[in-house]
C-alpha positions, 0 to 999 in steps of 0.5 A, spaced: 500 500 500 505 504 501 509 503 495 502 504 491 501 511 495 508 513 492 507 513 485 506 520 482 500 523 480 502 524 473 504 517 472 497 514 475 493 519 470 498 518 464 496 511 464 489 513 462 492 516 456 494 510 453 487 508 450 488 515 446 488 514 439 495 515 436 499 515 429 505 518 433 509 517 439 504 522 443 499 519 448 494 524 446 492 523 439 495 525 432 494 533 432 495 533 425 489 529 423 484 534 427 480 538 422 483 545 421 479 550 426 475 555 423 477 562 426 472 567 427 474 574 428 471 579 433 472 586 433 476 586 439 481 581 435 481 584 428 488 586 428 491 579 430 486 573 429 484 569 423 488 563 420 492 567 415 495 571 421 496 565 425 500 562 419 504 568 418 506 568 426 507 561 426 512 562 420 516 567 424 516 564 430 518 557 428 525 561 426 526 562 434 523 555 436 529 552 432 533 554 438 529 550 443 527 544 438 532 539 442 529 540 449 522 541 447 522 534 443 526 531 450 520 533 454 515 531 449 518 524 449 518 524 457 511 526 457 508 522 451 506 529 448 506 531 441 512 536 441 508 540 436 503 542 441 508 544 446 511 549 441 504 551 439 503 553 446 510 557 446 508 561 440 501 562 442 503 565 449 510 569 448 511 568 441 517 564 443 520 570 448 518 576 443 513 579 448 517 578 454 521 582 458 526 578 462 522 572 462 516 576 464 509 578 461 508 586 461 504 585 467 509 581 471 504 576 472 506 570 468 513 568 467 517 564 461 516 561 454 509 558 456 507 563 461 507 560 468 502 564 473 506 566 479 501 562 483 504 556 480 511 557 483 515 558 477 522 555 477 528 555 473 530 560 467 525 563 463 527 559 457 530 553 460 528 546 459 526 546 466 521 551 465 518 547 459 518 541 463 514 544 468 509 547 464 508 541 459 507 537 466 501 542 467 498 541 460 498 533 461 495 534 468 490 538 465 488 534 459 488 528 463 483 532 468 478 533 462 479 526 460 477 523 467 471 528 468 469 527 461 470 520 459 465 519 453 468 525 449 472 524 443 479 524 444 480 531 440 475 534 444 478 532 450 485 535 448 481 541 446 478 541 453 485 540 456 488 546 452 483 551 455 484 548 462 491 549 461 490 556 459 485 557 465 490 554 470 496 559 467 491 565 468 489 563 475 482 562 473 477 556 474 475 552 468 468 551 466 467 543 469 462 542 463 466 545 457 473 548 459 472 551 452 465 554 453 468 561 455 472 562 448 474 556 444 479 561 440 485 559 444 485 552 443 483 553 436 489 558 435 494 553 439 491 547 434 493 551 428 500 553 430 501 546 432 499 543 425 503 548 422 509 546 426 508 539 426 508 539 418 515 543 419 519 538 423 516 538 430 
């Protein structure tokens, strides 16, 4: 009993992921098989939304992402994640560090490439493998949290829900239980679009 109790929570949750369909080494499905999201532009997002804009930023960001390709893929392998998904969140959150000042966002509330909230107790240098691993672990926990809560959902909907839950955790917000993307699906759609681009370019 004591040995069982010592098994990390992440390992226990990760066992659930083994039943997810996958055409690669990701335990959470092949992101390249997802239908490309339809990005709707509202007035508040007019300057920075739409598939064309996301594609342009991804094309620019992939140049900076090459610097982190080895640690991203190492973390992805250890966590059974798609490296393109990690790269996409780095692009979405910080434009691969372009939007940061000494690792912090403009309001100094979130830290690092994947924008870890202060309440998550960031550790490591802002662009280190340690930081990427800490945030990617939170992403895995978020996906598995949604899978446990919604076992009848399709794997792609569970993945989207996990991405939205990750965003809520980083912003210290409570994710909707019924549908984590119920407030806004733009973030998940943007991340998936970026991930599909990065996957087609070597991630």
